[in-house]
C-alpha positions as CSV (number, residue, x, y, z in Angstrom):
1,M,7.1,74.8,-43.9
2,K,5.0,71.8,-43.0
3,T,1.2,71.7,-43.5
4,F,-1.1,69.5,-41.4
5,S,-4.7,68.7,-42.2
6,R,-7.0,68.2,-39.2
7,T,-10.8,67.9,-38.6
8,H,-10.6,70.0,-35.4
9,L,-8.4,72.8,-34.2
10,P,-5.7,71.4,-31.8
11,E,-4.2,73.5,-29.0
12,V,-0.7,72.1,-29.5
13,V,0.9,70.3,-32.5
14,K,4.0,68.3,-31.8
15,Y,6.4,68.1,-34.8
16,N,10.1,67.1,-34.7
17,G,10.2,67.1,-30.9
18,E,8.9,70.7,-30.6
19,E,5.6,72.0,-29.6
20,Y,3.8,74.5,-31.8
21,R,1.0,76.7,-30.6
22,N,-1.5,78.9,-32.4
23,D,-0.1,82.3,-33.3
24,A,-3.3,84.5,-33.1
25,Y,-1.6,87.5,-34.7
26,S,-0.4,85.7,-37.8
27,S,-3.6,83.6,-38.2
28,G,-5.8,86.7,-37.9
29,A,-3.7,88.6,-40.5
30,L,-4.0,85.6,-42.9
31,S,-7.8,85.2,-42.5
32,A,-8.5,88.9,-42.6
33,G,-6.7,89.2,-45.9
34,S,-4.3,91.9,-44.8
35,I,-1.4,89.6,-45.7
36,R,-2.2,87.8,-48.9
37,K,0.8,85.5,-49.1
38,L,1.7,82.9,-46.5
39,S,5.4,83.3,-47.4
40,T,5.3,86.8,-46.0
41,I,4.2,85.5,-42.6
42,V,6.8,82.7,-42.7
43,S,9.7,85.2,-43.5
44,Y,8.5,87.6,-40.7
45,N,8.4,84.7,-38.2
46,K,11.9,83.6,-39.4
47,L,13.2,87.1,-38.6
48,L,11.8,86.7,-35.1
49,G,13.5,83.3,-34.7
50,K,10.3,81.3,-34.9
51,K,9.6,78.2,-36.9
52,T,6.2,78.1,-38.6
53,I,3.8,75.4,-39.6
54,L,0.3,75.6,-41.2
55,V,-2.7,73.7,-39.9
56,E,-5.7,73.4,-42.3
57,V,-9.0,72.6,-40.4
58,L,-12.0,71.2,-42.2
59,S,-14.8,69.4,-40.3
60,S,-15.3,65.8,-41.3
61,R,-19.0,66.6,-41.9
62,L,-18.0,69.1,-44.6
63,K,-15.7,66.9,-46.6
64,G,-17.1,66.2,-50.0
65,K,-20.0,68.6,-49.5
66,T,-20.7,71.7,-51.4
67,D,-22.1,75.1,-50.4
68,A,-25.1,77.1,-51.8
69,H,-23.0,78.0,-54.8
70,N,-22.1,74.4,-55.6
71,R,-18.5,74.9,-54.6
72,P,-16.7,72.5,-52.2
73,Y,-15.9,73.8,-48.7
74,K,-12.4,75.0,-48.1
75,P,-10.4,74.4,-44.9
76,T,-9.7,77.3,-42.5
77,K,-5.9,78.0,-42.3
78,W,-4.2,78.5,-38.9
79,V,-0.6,79.5,-38.4
80,F,1.3,77.8,-35.5
81,T,4.7,78.8,-34.2
82,N,7.1,77.2,-31.8
83,K,7.6,80.1,-29.4
């Protein structure tokens, strides 16, 4: 599985001649914490015949900055599939 880092959330990611779009169901399950491991999402999508990539989004203004608890900001993870 390929991981991309971006400063904004794209609608479509082109990789190896295929278009990948945001999979709202998988992204929501990952962010809500109902599925803790990304490998679970990848194996489920593989059963459905989908290829999966991960897009990590962190605003360029937040790079190198810390939050109120003096911890660096973490990127938001989005799951993209090809179908």
